N, C-alpha and C positions, 0 to 999 in steps of 0.2 A: 598517354600509354594507361593501361589499366593498372588500377595499384597494387602494389606489390613493396614487400621487406625482404633487401637484400643481408642475407648472415654471412658472415666469412666465421673460417675455422682460423683461428689464429691462437698468438702465444706458446708457438711450434718451433720458431726458427729465431734466433739472436738477433737477427740481420734482415727481418721483418721490417717493411716502409710504413712507420707513422702514418703517414699520408695513404697509404690504404686502408688503413684500420679507419681512417676517420670518415672513409664512404661507407661503412656500412651501417644499417641500422641497429641491427644488434652481433654481436663479436661471442664466439663458443670458445673459451679460453680452453686449452691443452694442461690437463691436470696432474703432468710432470711422468706420466706412466710411458705413454710411445713416444712424447715430447714434450719442450717447453723446461720450465724449471721456475724458482721463485723470482728471480730479477724480471725477466720477461713477464710471467703472470703480473706481477708489480706492477709494470709500466703499461700494460694493457690497459689493467685495471683503474690506474689511477687516470689517463686518457678517458676512458667512459665516463667515469665520475664527472669529467669536466664536462665531455660534449653530450651525456646525458642519455645516453648510446645503450642499450638494453643488452645486458652479461648472462651468456649461461656456462654451465659447464659440458666440458668435451673431451671426457674420460676414454680409454681405450686398452686394447691387452696393453698387458706390460712388456713391453716388446718395443724398445728404443732401437737395438740393432735394424729392424723391416719397416720404423716406423708406425706400426700398430695394424701393417697393410697386409700381412696376414695372420690366418686363424692359428690361434695355438691352441694343441689340449692340454686341457688343464681341468681340473676337476670344479663343479657348477660353483663348489664352496668355495674354494681359491679363486675363483674371479669373481665373486659376489664379494668377497673380502677384500680384494684391489677395488674392484668401484667405490665400497664405503671411504675406504682409504682416500683415495683420489679425489672424492668428493667430500671428505673433511678437509682434507687439505686444501683445495681452494678456496672452499668457503670460511675457513680461518683466515685465508689471504684476503679475502674480498669486504671479509669484516674488517680488520684493520685499515682497508683502503675506504672506509666507509661507501661499500656499492651491496646491492643485495643482488642473489642470483635468481633468476626467474625461470631458466629452463632447464634440460638436460637434453643433449644430443650427443648419442656412442659416435667413436670414430671410426674410420676405417670398415675393418675387417670385422672388428666387434658388431659395427652398427647392420652389414648385411647378415651375421650370423644369428643374432637376434632374431631380429626381423625373419629370418624364416624358421625360426623353430618357436611356438610358442612356451614351451617349457623354458626354456633361456630366458626369451621376454620377459617371463612372470618373474623369475628369480631375481632380474634385473633388475625391473621398475619396482620391484617390489622392497630390495636393500635400497633402493635411491627414497622410494616413500619411509622406510625407517629411519634412512639419515639426516635427508634434507626435507621433509614432508611434501607436502603435495607440487610440486614444482610441473610446469609444463613436461611436458617431449616434442624433440623434433624429428620428423622420420620419414622414411615413403610414404607415399599417396594411399599405399594398402600395405596388408601383410599384419604379421603378430603384433609388434608395437602400437597400431594404430587401435588393434581391436582390441587391447587389453587396456590401453588408455582408456579407451571408452567405458569397458566394465569396471575400471578403477574411480571414472569420475575425472581423470585428468585431461588439461586442454590440451588439443596435440596439435600440434602445426604440420603439414602436409610440406614436404619439401621437392624442389625439381632443382636442376644443377647446371649452371652457366656454362661451367669451362668443359664436363665431362660427356662425350659422346655418349648416344644411345642407339641402342638396335632397333628394326622395325617396330617388332613388336614391345617398345616404349622400356627395354630394361638397359642398365647402362653397361658400355664396352668393359671388359676386364681392364684393371692397367695393365701396360704391357704389349695389349694386343694394339692392330691398328684402327686409329679411329677412335682411342680411348682418351682422348684429350682434344678439345676444338682447337683447328686450327687458325683461326683468326678472330681479332677482336669484333667485327662484322657477323660472325656465323655466330657467337656467343651472344649478342645483342639480340640476332633473330632469332635465337633458341628460346631463349629468358622470355621474348616477347610472346612466341607461341605457347610457351607453360604457363605463364599468367595468364592469356586470353583463354587456353582449354577450361579454367575454372577448376582446374586438379591439382591444383599448389597454391598454399598460402604465404610460402619465401619462396627466394631463389639465392644457391648456396653458389658462391664463392671460395676457392682454395686459396689462402694465402702463399702458398708454395708453386700455385701454378705461372708461369711464367708470364702469361698475359693477364696478370690479377689486375694489376692499376691501370692500364687503359680498358678493360674491361667496367670496373669499377667506374672510371670517372666518365663511361660512356652512358652506362645503365644510370647513374644520377643526374646526368646531363638531361637524359629525356625527362628522366621523370620531373625537372625543376621546370620543363620546356613548358 
């Protein structure tokens, strides 16, 4: 299997499986706005320290009711203030646990909104720069986030998804639509292999709340170790 890095959106649910988190190379930890909290964030950070995993921030819209998966209509200044608060919150917990944050990956609706809006991407990336310094960014293979990261001289990791369905033209199928989630472990593994072999992604994402996440993670890591 070509070299890849499995990143996992984690720290969102109190009942997440630690064995699933252990399979990831990178962990993107929820910052308490769309999901998560102090106890689960500390647990994930402590595990990452022991296992030597790379850890980043996973901020989103401040919308726990919708898990950050709906666009919120809010002023850009207020959204940037929320982002700064989320990043500061997680960074403080990470320092307490002896872990350094290496990257930022936006969550859900904010991920897509920023990537399609250069002005919003600029506001958010610059807020993160001012808050935590020159961390790397994880995001879609093309779009505003990648372009702005290049202009700011930030490292950028292009991401594909193991557990999400794609349209024929390479766009993610919207959640709630047929085919939005990959239906089997075999299909998820095959899709991951295609993404990595394409040379268009640097990392493959898996969501901790996906029903098949533990099986997919184990299958991908088994291929890597073979």
